[in-house]
A tleap script that builds the chain and sets N, CA, C and O, in Angstrom:
source leaprc.protein.ff14SB
mol = sequence {
  NMET SER VAL PRO LEU TYR GLN ALA LYS ALA
  GLU PHE PHE ARG MET LEU GLY HIE PRO VAL
  ARG ILE ARG VAL LEU GLU LEU LEU GLN LEU
  GLY PRO MET PRO VAL ARG ALA LEU LEU ALA
  ALA ILE ASP VAL GLU PRO SER ASN LEU SER
  GLN GLN LEU ALA VAL LEU ARG ARG ALA GLY
  ILE VAL THR ALA THR ARG ASP SER THR THR
  VAL VAL TYR ALA LEU ALA GLY THR ASP VAL
  ALA ASP LEU MET ARG ALA ALA ARG ARG ILE
  LEU THR ASP LEU LEU LEU GLY GLN GLU GLU
  LEU LEU ALA GLU LEU CYS ASP ALA ASP ALA
  ARG SER CGLU
}
set mol.1.N position { 103.342 82.577 82.919 }
set mol.1.CA position { 103.534 81.436 84.199 }
set mol.1.C position { 103.583 82.162 85.444 }
set mol.1.O position { 104.452 82.975 85.762 }
set mol.2.N position { 102.570 81.803 86.133 }
set mol.2.CA position { 102.115 83.350 87.712 }
set mol.2.C position { 103.356 82.755 88.832 }
set mol.2.O position { 103.658 81.570 88.980 }
set mol.3.N position { 103.839 83.701 89.406 }
set mol.3.CA position { 104.585 83.920 90.002 }
set mol.3.C position { 104.390 83.339 91.930 }
set mol.3.O position { 103.642 84.048 92.603 }
set mol.4.N position { 104.910 82.397 92.482 }
set mol.4.CA position { 104.448 82.261 93.680 }
set mol.4.C position { 104.685 83.370 94.748 }
set mol.4.O position { 105.795 83.899 94.798 }
set mol.5.N position { 103.855 83.687 95.468 }
set mol.5.CA position { 103.356 84.718 96.187 }
set mol.5.C position { 104.609 84.431 97.161 }
set mol.5.O position { 105.240 85.483 97.265 }
set mol.6.N position { 104.933 83.870 97.570 }
set mol.6.CA position { 106.364 84.095 98.555 }
set mol.6.C position { 107.498 84.908 97.253 }
set mol.6.O position { 108.416 85.553 97.760 }
set mol.7.N position { 107.475 84.900 96.403 }
set mol.7.CA position { 108.472 85.385 95.516 }
set mol.7.C position { 108.226 86.328 94.858 }
set mol.7.O position { 109.071 86.898 94.168 }
set mol.8.N position { 106.671 86.769 94.971 }
set mol.8.CA position { 106.407 88.345 94.850 }
set mol.8.C position { 106.615 89.304 96.066 }
set mol.8.O position { 106.873 90.506 96.009 }
set mol.9.N position { 106.412 88.351 97.430 }
set mol.9.CA position { 106.427 89.547 97.966 }
set mol.9.C position { 107.946 89.713 98.614 }
set mol.9.O position { 108.230 90.632 99.383 }
set mol.10.N position { 108.814 88.760 98.219 }
set mol.10.CA position { 110.485 89.043 98.206 }
set mol.10.C position { 110.914 89.800 97.338 }
set mol.10.O position { 111.947 90.379 97.677 }
set mol.11.N position { 110.409 90.116 96.000 }
set mol.11.CA position { 110.843 90.782 94.929 }
set mol.11.C position { 110.303 92.196 95.536 }
set mol.11.O position { 110.878 93.169 95.048 }
set mol.12.N position { 109.086 92.555 96.723 }
set mol.12.CA position { 108.438 93.627 97.049 }
set mol.12.C position { 109.225 94.457 97.968 }
set mol.12.O position { 109.444 95.668 97.998 }
set mol.13.N position { 109.644 93.331 98.818 }
set mol.13.CA position { 111.065 94.075 99.888 }
set mol.13.C position { 112.276 94.158 99.145 }
set mol.13.O position { 113.068 94.992 99.582 }
set mol.14.N position { 112.725 93.353 97.877 }
set mol.14.CA position { 113.652 94.191 97.821 }
set mol.14.C position { 113.924 95.137 96.857 }
set mol.14.O position { 114.992 95.561 96.413 }
set mol.15.N position { 112.474 95.462 96.544 }
set mol.15.CA position { 112.514 97.311 95.708 }
set mol.15.C position { 112.274 97.688 96.239 }
set mol.15.O position { 111.876 98.758 95.778 }
set mol.16.N position { 112.023 97.610 98.219 }
set mol.16.CA position { 112.380 98.152 98.781 }
set mol.16.C position { 113.453 98.618 99.403 }
set mol.16.O position { 113.513 99.723 99.943 }
set mol.17.N position { 114.564 97.589 99.339 }
set mol.17.CA position { 115.936 97.958 100.119 }
set mol.17.C position { 116.506 98.775 99.328 }
set mol.17.O position { 117.176 98.236 98.448 }
set mol.18.N position { 116.481 99.663 99.331 }
set mol.18.CA position { 117.135 100.509 99.094 }
set mol.18.C position { 117.278 102.246 100.151 }
set mol.18.O position { 116.495 103.183 99.996 }
set mol.19.N position { 118.354 102.242 101.056 }
set mol.19.CA position { 118.569 103.382 101.807 }
set mol.19.C position { 117.172 104.743 101.359 }
set mol.19.O position { 116.277 105.068 102.139 }
set mol.20.N position { 117.280 105.066 100.559 }
set mol.20.CA position { 117.196 106.614 99.971 }
set mol.20.C position { 115.797 106.048 99.558 }
set mol.20.O position { 114.857 106.816 99.760 }
set mol.21.N position { 115.440 104.538 98.882 }
set mol.21.CA position { 114.050 104.736 98.510 }
set mol.21.C position { 113.211 104.451 100.427 }
set mol.21.O position { 112.218 105.057 100.829 }
set mol.22.N position { 113.673 103.837 100.894 }
set mol.22.CA position { 112.996 104.093 102.159 }
set mol.22.C position { 113.178 105.312 102.984 }
set mol.22.O position { 112.456 105.317 103.981 }
set mol.23.N position { 114.191 106.678 102.795 }
set mol.23.CA position { 114.252 107.457 103.261 }
set mol.23.C position { 113.044 108.526 102.270 }
set mol.23.O position { 112.631 109.565 102.786 }
set mol.24.N position { 112.656 108.176 101.071 }
set mol.24.CA position { 111.949 108.866 100.351 }
set mol.24.C position { 110.432 108.322 100.787 }
set mol.24.O position { 109.504 109.120 100.654 }
set mol.25.N position { 110.220 107.299 101.184 }
set mol.25.CA position { 108.430 106.846 101.322 }
set mol.25.C position { 108.328 107.397 102.621 }
set mol.25.O position { 107.200 107.801 102.902 }
set mol.26.N position { 109.423 107.555 103.711 }
set mol.26.CA position { 109.095 108.007 105.082 }
set mol.26.C position { 108.834 110.005 104.948 }
set mol.26.O position { 108.182 110.524 105.854 }
set mol.27.N position { 109.273 110.727 104.042 }
set mol.27.CA position { 109.202 111.568 104.068 }
set mol.27.C position { 107.579 111.914 102.806 }
set mol.27.O position { 106.963 112.980 102.806 }
set mol.28.N position { 107.262 110.777 101.942 }
set mol.28.CA position { 105.766 111.347 101.857 }
set mol.28.C position { 105.476 110.975 102.622 }
set mol.28.O position { 104.269 111.219 102.618 }
set mol.29.N position { 105.738 110.358 103.626 }
set mol.29.CA position { 104.179 110.369 104.365 }
set mol.29.C position { 103.779 111.271 105.201 }
set mol.29.O position { 102.885 111.121 106.034 }
set mol.30.N position { 104.424 112.243 105.013 }
set mol.30.CA position { 103.906 113.911 105.332 }
set mol.30.C position { 103.280 114.707 104.409 }
set mol.30.O position { 102.895 115.875 104.471 }
set mol.31.N position { 103.243 113.863 103.523 }
set mol.31.CA position { 102.047 114.616 101.839 }
set mol.31.C position { 103.219 114.557 100.687 }
set mol.31.O position { 104.370 114.141 100.552 }
set mol.32.N position { 102.279 115.183 100.003 }
set mol.32.CA position { 102.903 115.140 98.328 }
set mol.32.C position { 104.131 115.675 98.395 }
set mol.32.O position { 103.516 116.628 98.874 }
set mol.33.N position { 105.432 116.066 98.392 }
set mol.33.CA position { 106.445 116.828 97.744 }
set mol.33.C position { 107.383 117.135 96.585 }
set mol.33.O position { 108.083 116.300 96.014 }
set mol.34.N position { 107.341 117.896 96.421 }
set mol.34.CA position { 108.162 117.927 95.294 }
set mol.34.C position { 109.859 117.827 94.626 }
set mol.34.O position { 110.825 118.145 95.320 }
set mol.35.N position { 109.950 117.504 93.678 }
set mol.35.CA position { 111.402 116.838 94.001 }
set mol.35.C position { 112.429 117.995 94.860 }
set mol.35.O position { 113.014 117.601 95.869 }
set mol.36.N position { 112.509 118.684 94.633 }
set mol.36.CA position { 113.593 119.938 94.848 }
set mol.36.C position { 113.417 119.799 96.300 }
set mol.36.O position { 114.510 119.837 96.865 }
set mol.37.N position { 112.128 119.608 97.340 }
set mol.37.CA position { 112.044 119.265 98.485 }
set mol.37.C position { 112.755 118.217 99.080 }
set mol.37.O position { 113.425 118.167 100.111 }
set mol.38.N position { 112.400 117.172 97.996 }
set mol.38.CA position { 112.418 115.375 98.238 }
set mol.38.C position { 114.402 115.977 98.565 }
set mol.38.O position { 114.887 115.877 99.692 }
set mol.39.N position { 115.480 116.721 96.980 }
set mol.39.CA position { 116.993 116.763 97.384 }
set mol.39.C position { 117.211 117.397 98.188 }
set mol.39.O position { 118.261 117.088 98.752 }
set mol.40.N position { 116.616 118.381 98.665 }
set mol.40.CA position { 116.958 119.201 100.482 }
set mol.40.C position { 116.735 118.620 101.546 }
set mol.40.O position { 117.064 119.150 102.608 }
set mol.41.N position { 116.160 117.469 101.509 }
set mol.41.CA position { 116.341 116.919 102.770 }
set mol.41.C position { 116.603 115.323 102.474 }
set mol.41.O position { 116.124 114.492 103.245 }
set mol.42.N position { 117.309 114.957 101.433 }
set mol.42.CA position { 118.033 113.730 101.409 }
set mol.42.C position { 119.136 114.129 100.737 }
set mol.42.O position { 119.068 114.704 99.651 }
set mol.43.N position { 120.791 113.709 101.645 }
set mol.43.CA position { 121.650 113.994 101.179 }
set mol.43.C position { 122.295 113.198 99.227 }
set mol.43.O position { 123.136 112.323 99.019 }
set mol.44.N position { 121.702 113.756 98.516 }
set mol.44.CA position { 122.182 112.494 97.191 }
set mol.44.C position { 122.192 113.694 96.442 }
set mol.44.O position { 121.863 114.856 96.677 }
set mol.45.N position { 122.920 112.754 94.944 }
set mol.45.CA position { 122.749 113.415 93.824 }
set mol.45.C position { 121.865 113.819 93.353 }
set mol.45.O position { 120.973 113.588 94.169 }
set mol.46.N position { 121.335 114.436 92.315 }
set mol.46.CA position { 119.690 114.493 91.799 }
set mol.46.C position { 119.823 113.533 90.560 }
set mol.46.O position { 118.949 113.676 89.704 }
set mol.47.N position { 120.716 112.646 90.351 }
set mol.47.CA position { 120.490 111.865 89.791 }
set mol.47.C position { 120.046 110.356 90.059 }
set mol.47.O position { 119.604 109.511 89.282 }
set mol.48.N position { 120.295 110.313 91.319 }
set mol.48.CA position { 120.626 109.225 91.760 }
set mol.48.C position { 118.865 109.146 92.738 }
set mol.48.O position { 118.118 108.209 93.020 }
set mol.49.N position { 118.833 110.017 92.884 }
set mol.49.CA position { 117.194 110.498 93.531 }
set mol.49.C position { 116.484 110.164 92.385 }
set mol.49.O position { 115.610 109.309 92.241 }
set mol.50.N position { 117.005 111.005 91.523 }
set mol.50.CA position { 115.738 110.291 90.148 }
set mol.50.C position { 115.447 108.865 89.938 }
set mol.50.O position { 114.371 108.284 89.796 }
set mol.51.N position { 116.855 108.371 89.954 }
set mol.51.CA position { 116.684 106.759 89.760 }
set mol.51.C position { 116.087 106.196 90.706 }
set mol.51.O position { 115.532 105.160 90.341 }
set mol.52.N position { 115.960 106.448 91.813 }
set mol.52.CA position { 114.987 105.857 92.739 }
set mol.52.C position { 113.847 106.085 93.021 }
set mol.52.O position { 113.135 105.230 93.546 }
set mol.53.N position { 113.245 107.842 92.598 }
set mol.53.CA position { 112.229 107.933 92.474 }
set mol.53.C position { 111.585 107.002 91.227 }
set mol.53.O position { 110.482 106.490 91.421 }
set mol.54.N position { 112.312 106.773 89.880 }
set mol.54.CA position { 111.674 106.023 88.997 }
set mol.54.C position { 111.697 103.870 89.321 }
set mol.54.O position { 111.135 102.978 88.685 }
set mol.55.N position { 112.479 103.818 90.381 }
set mol.55.CA position { 112.376 102.173 90.933 }
set mol.55.C position { 110.359 102.426 91.438 }
set mol.55.O position { 109.338 101.884 91.016 }
set mol.56.N position { 110.656 103.701 92.691 }
set mol.56.CA position { 109.412 103.487 93.386 }
set mol.56.C position { 108.310 103.377 92.362 }
set mol.56.O position { 107.649 102.353 92.188 }
set mol.57.N position { 108.117 104.833 91.505 }
set mol.57.CA position { 106.747 104.806 90.668 }
set mol.57.C position { 106.683 103.352 89.640 }
set mol.57.O position { 105.609 102.891 89.254 }
set mol.58.N position { 107.702 102.893 89.374 }
set mol.58.CA position { 107.431 101.613 88.252 }
set mol.58.C position { 106.723 100.714 88.984 }
set mol.58.O position { 105.880 99.951 88.512 }
set mol.59.N position { 107.160 100.812 90.546 }
set mol.59.CA position { 106.585 99.486 91.553 }
set mol.59.C position { 105.136 100.000 91.807 }
set mol.59.O position { 104.286 99.327 92.391 }
set mol.60.N position { 104.917 101.351 91.277 }
set mol.60.CA position { 103.509 101.486 91.487 }
set mol.60.C position { 103.026 101.568 93.167 }
set mol.60.O position { 102.089 101.096 93.810 }
set mol.61.N position { 104.538 102.680 93.573 }
set mol.61.CA position { 104.495 102.692 94.982 }
set mol.61.C position { 104.112 104.047 95.342 }
set mol.61.O position { 103.630 104.603 96.329 }
set mol.62.N position { 104.589 104.446 93.920 }
set mol.62.CA position { 104.375 106.493 94.715 }
set mol.62.C position { 104.090 107.119 92.933 }
set mol.62.O position { 104.448 106.733 91.820 }
set mol.63.N position { 103.393 108.076 93.379 }
set mol.63.CA position { 102.844 108.404 91.962 }
set mol.63.C position { 103.437 109.910 91.720 }
set mol.63.O position { 103.691 110.381 92.829 }
set mol.64.N position { 103.663 110.578 90.968 }
set mol.64.CA position { 104.179 111.780 90.162 }
set mol.64.C position { 103.575 112.496 88.986 }
set mol.64.O position { 103.436 112.178 87.805 }
set mol.65.N position { 103.278 113.501 89.641 }
set mol.65.CA position { 102.410 114.741 88.672 }
set mol.65.C position { 103.035 115.877 88.374 }
set mol.65.O position { 103.610 116.556 89.225 }
set mol.66.N position { 102.975 116.151 87.230 }
set mol.66.CA position { 103.959 117.559 87.216 }
set mol.66.C position { 102.569 118.820 87.200 }
set mol.66.O position { 101.436 118.797 86.720 }
set mol.67.N position { 103.317 119.800 87.946 }
set mol.67.CA position { 102.549 121.075 87.502 }
set mol.67.C position { 103.731 122.399 87.479 }
set mol.67.O position { 104.484 123.049 88.204 }
set mol.68.N position { 103.369 122.280 86.404 }
set mol.68.CA position { 104.128 123.180 85.212 }
set mol.68.C position { 105.264 122.412 85.308 }
set mol.68.O position { 105.314 121.218 85.011 }
set mol.69.N position { 106.389 123.232 85.814 }
set mol.69.CA position { 107.586 122.481 85.842 }
set mol.69.C position { 108.579 121.998 87.181 }
set mol.69.O position { 109.794 121.963 87.374 }
set mol.70.N position { 107.318 121.640 88.009 }
set mol.70.CA position { 107.430 120.971 89.052 }
set mol.70.C position { 106.705 119.725 88.960 }
set mol.70.O position { 105.604 119.406 88.513 }
set mol.71.N position { 107.724 119.080 89.556 }
set mol.71.CA position { 107.215 116.696 89.737 }
set mol.71.C position { 107.377 116.896 90.723 }
set mol.71.O position { 108.389 117.260 91.322 }
set mol.72.N position { 105.678 116.532 91.268 }
set mol.72.CA position { 105.423 116.344 92.556 }
set mol.72.C position { 104.729 115.059 92.705 }
set mol.72.O position { 103.688 114.592 92.243 }
set mol.73.N position { 106.076 114.442 93.875 }
set mol.73.CA position { 105.683 112.756 94.298 }
set mol.73.C position { 104.762 112.771 95.798 }
set mol.73.O position { 104.725 113.608 96.700 }
set mol.74.N position { 104.099 111.544 95.629 }
set mol.74.CA position { 103.049 111.387 96.602 }
set mol.74.C position { 102.927 109.684 96.626 }
set mol.74.O position { 103.304 108.928 95.730 }
set mol.75.N position { 102.371 109.355 97.755 }
set mol.75.CA position { 102.545 107.886 97.449 }
set mol.75.C position { 101.175 107.455 97.326 }
set mol.75.O position { 100.107 107.970 97.658 }
set mol.76.N position { 101.550 106.159 96.649 }
set mol.76.CA position { 100.470 105.769 95.878 }
set mol.76.C position { 98.696 105.258 96.478 }
set mol.76.O position { 97.557 105.203 96.014 }
set mol.77.N position { 99.454 104.956 97.844 }
set mol.77.CA position { 98.480 104.425 98.877 }
set mol.77.C position { 98.172 104.449 100.167 }
set mol.77.O position { 99.345 104.376 100.533 }
set mol.78.N position { 97.724 104.479 100.924 }
set mol.78.CA position { 97.809 104.447 102.598 }
set mol.78.C position { 98.439 103.333 103.038 }
set mol.78.O position { 99.041 103.410 104.109 }
set mol.79.N position { 98.423 101.930 102.209 }
set mol.79.CA position { 99.383 100.449 102.874 }
set mol.79.C position { 100.761 101.416 103.095 }
set mol.79.O position { 101.025 101.685 104.267 }
set mol.80.N position { 101.443 101.827 102.290 }
set mol.80.CA position { 102.758 102.332 102.465 }
set mol.80.C position { 102.847 102.242 103.657 }
set mol.80.O position { 103.291 101.365 104.399 }
set mol.81.N position { 102.404 103.189 103.815 }
set mol.81.CA position { 102.444 104.414 104.394 }
set mol.81.C position { 102.317 103.488 106.098 }
set mol.81.O position { 103.262 103.589 106.880 }
set mol.82.N position { 101.531 102.957 106.336 }
set mol.82.CA position { 101.234 101.873 107.319 }
set mol.82.C position { 102.087 100.865 107.405 }
set mol.82.O position { 102.500 100.626 108.540 }
set mol.83.N position { 102.735 99.753 105.945 }
set mol.83.CA position { 103.904 99.177 106.404 }
set mol.83.C position { 105.486 99.946 107.089 }
set mol.83.O position { 106.339 99.493 107.852 }
set mol.84.N position { 105.346 101.257 106.401 }
set mol.84.CA position { 106.400 101.887 107.371 }
set mol.84.C position { 106.524 102.101 108.890 }
set mol.84.O position { 107.558 102.039 109.555 }
set mol.85.N position { 105.265 102.366 109.315 }
set mol.85.CA position { 104.743 103.094 110.745 }
set mol.85.C position { 105.428 101.021 110.671 }
set mol.85.O position { 106.545 100.708 111.082 }
set mol.86.N position { 104.667 100.248 110.221 }
set mol.86.CA position { 104.736 99.255 111.432 }
set mol.86.C position { 106.400 98.359 111.441 }
set mol.86.O position { 106.555 97.438 112.243 }
set mol.87.N position { 107.394 98.711 110.598 }
set mol.87.CA position { 109.061 99.004 110.343 }
set mol.87.C position { 109.319 99.445 111.656 }
set mol.87.O position { 109.764 98.711 112.537 }
set mol.88.N position { 109.085 100.455 111.773 }
set mol.88.CA position { 109.449 101.776 112.975 }
set mol.88.C position { 109.354 100.567 114.306 }
set mol.88.O position { 110.182 100.193 115.136 }
set mol.89.N position { 107.824 100.169 114.014 }
set mol.89.CA position { 107.502 99.530 115.608 }
set mol.89.C position { 108.080 98.582 115.892 }
set mol.89.O position { 108.369 98.408 117.076 }
set mol.90.N position { 108.581 97.302 114.562 }
set mol.90.CA position { 109.303 96.725 114.759 }
set mol.90.C position { 110.700 96.788 115.565 }
set mol.90.O position { 111.231 96.269 116.547 }
set mol.91.N position { 111.031 97.933 114.352 }
set mol.91.CA position { 112.429 98.073 115.091 }
set mol.91.C position { 112.762 98.477 116.319 }
set mol.91.O position { 113.760 98.103 116.935 }
set mol.92.N position { 111.643 99.518 116.835 }
set mol.92.CA position { 112.106 99.688 118.073 }
set mol.92.C position { 111.763 98.620 119.076 }
set mol.92.O position { 112.221 98.618 120.219 }
set mol.93.N position { 111.060 97.848 118.673 }
set mol.93.CA position { 110.956 96.929 119.491 }
set mol.93.C position { 111.805 96.058 119.811 }
set mol.93.O position { 111.886 95.407 120.853 }
set mol.94.N position { 112.639 96.043 118.625 }
set mol.94.CA position { 113.617 94.544 118.548 }
set mol.94.C position { 114.481 95.429 119.338 }
set mol.94.O position { 114.868 94.830 120.342 }
set mol.95.N position { 115.084 97.042 119.240 }
set mol.95.CA position { 116.007 97.473 119.186 }
set mol.95.C position { 116.026 97.411 120.916 }
set mol.95.O position { 116.955 97.009 121.617 }
set mol.96.N position { 114.413 98.052 121.456 }
set mol.96.CA position { 114.329 97.822 123.448 }
set mol.96.C position { 114.392 96.538 123.596 }
set mol.96.O position { 114.378 96.445 124.823 }
set mol.97.N position { 114.466 95.235 123.092 }
set mol.97.CA position { 114.737 93.931 123.298 }
set mol.97.C position { 116.332 93.884 123.373 }
set mol.97.O position { 116.604 93.225 124.377 }
set mol.98.N position { 117.586 94.333 122.689 }
set mol.98.CA position { 118.736 94.696 122.871 }
set mol.98.C position { 118.778 95.381 123.596 }
set mol.98.O position { 119.778 95.046 124.230 }
set mol.99.N position { 118.149 96.704 124.309 }
set mol.99.CA position { 118.696 97.521 125.168 }
set mol.99.C position { 119.011 96.792 126.318 }
set mol.99.O position { 120.082 96.840 126.923 }
set mol.100.N position { 117.327 95.624 126.793 }
set mol.100.CA position { 117.526 95.057 127.483 }
set mol.100.C position { 118.340 93.886 128.386 }
set mol.100.O position { 118.513 93.796 129.602 }
set mol.101.N position { 118.809 92.939 127.147 }
set mol.101.CA position { 119.691 91.970 126.931 }
set mol.101.C position { 121.434 92.853 127.106 }
set mol.101.O position { 122.405 92.354 127.675 }
set mol.102.N position { 121.399 93.915 126.588 }
set mol.102.CA position { 122.743 94.331 127.210 }
set mol.102.C position { 122.868 94.516 128.612 }
set mol.102.O position { 123.559 93.847 129.380 }
set mol.103.N position { 121.929 95.761 128.952 }
set mol.103.CA position { 121.840 95.496 130.702 }
set mol.103.C position { 121.924 94.301 131.455 }
set mol.103.O position { 122.415 94.338 132.584 }
set mol.104.N position { 121.557 93.378 131.028 }
set mol.104.CA position { 121.742 92.464 131.674 }
set mol.104.C position { 122.889 91.908 131.730 }
set mol.104.O position { 123.412 91.665 132.817 }
set mol.105.N position { 123.471 91.613 130.567 }
set mol.105.CA position { 124.827 91.368 130.160 }
set mol.105.C position { 126.113 92.312 130.855 }
set mol.105.O position { 127.311 92.061 130.990 }
set mol.106.N position { 125.190 93.636 131.265 }
set mol.106.CA position { 126.395 94.986 132.525 }
set mol.106.C position { 126.903 94.332 133.301 }
set mol.106.O position { 128.046 93.944 133.543 }
set mol.107.N position { 124.867 94.105 134.146 }
set mol.107.CA position { 124.920 93.540 135.409 }
set mol.107.C position { 125.407 92.323 135.616 }
set mol.107.O position { 125.505 92.114 136.825 }
set mol.108.N position { 125.776 91.379 134.925 }
set mol.108.CA position { 125.447 89.922 134.705 }
set mol.108.C position { 127.972 90.330 135.100 }
set mol.108.O position { 128.792 89.905 135.913 }
set mol.109.N position { 127.999 91.104 134.159 }
set mol.109.CA position { 129.564 91.419 134.032 }
set mol.109.C position { 130.572 92.315 135.277 }
set mol.109.O position { 131.762 92.342 135.590 }
set mol.110.N position { 129.153 93.063 135.778 }
set mol.110.CA position { 129.537 93.710 137.129 }
set mol.110.C position { 129.611 93.004 138.588 }
set mol.110.O position { 130.394 93.286 139.495 }
set mol.111.N position { 128.370 91.794 138.579 }
set mol.111.CA position { 127.937 90.971 139.398 }
set mol.111.C position { 129.358 90.202 139.279 }
set mol.111.O position { 130.034 90.453 140.276 }
set mol.112.N position { 129.921 89.473 138.506 }
set mol.112.CA position { 131.398 88.590 138.135 }
set mol.112.C position { 132.370 89.268 138.595 }
set mol.112.O position { 133.260 88.459 138.857 }
set mol.113.N position { 132.665 90.203 138.816 }
set mol.113.CA position { 134.199 91.151 139.281 }
set mol.113.C position { 134.284 91.266 140.621 }
set mol.113.O position { 135.233 91.863 141.130 }
savepdb mol mol.pdb
quit
């Protein structure tokens, strides 16, 4: 039985819904990184990072290659980087809108005093 597209999309976004996973994806936009570099950039326990990387790997969002004793992670494609950039633009627009609303509220408060 196939899953409706909206449900598959919800599962995809739920898979992305962890701060460590988002941070990993942000870092991997810069290019492939070994686990030790990811650990240095993200303040989490190695076991937690490993668990989050496994989720991203199972989902096909990142790839892992072994170079001797080092495991290097990379984004599986450019679409995820595009999604992360789109999320940043959306959040920026939302926050700018809130900043404008806050300024209007402050102006209204100042006029009413």
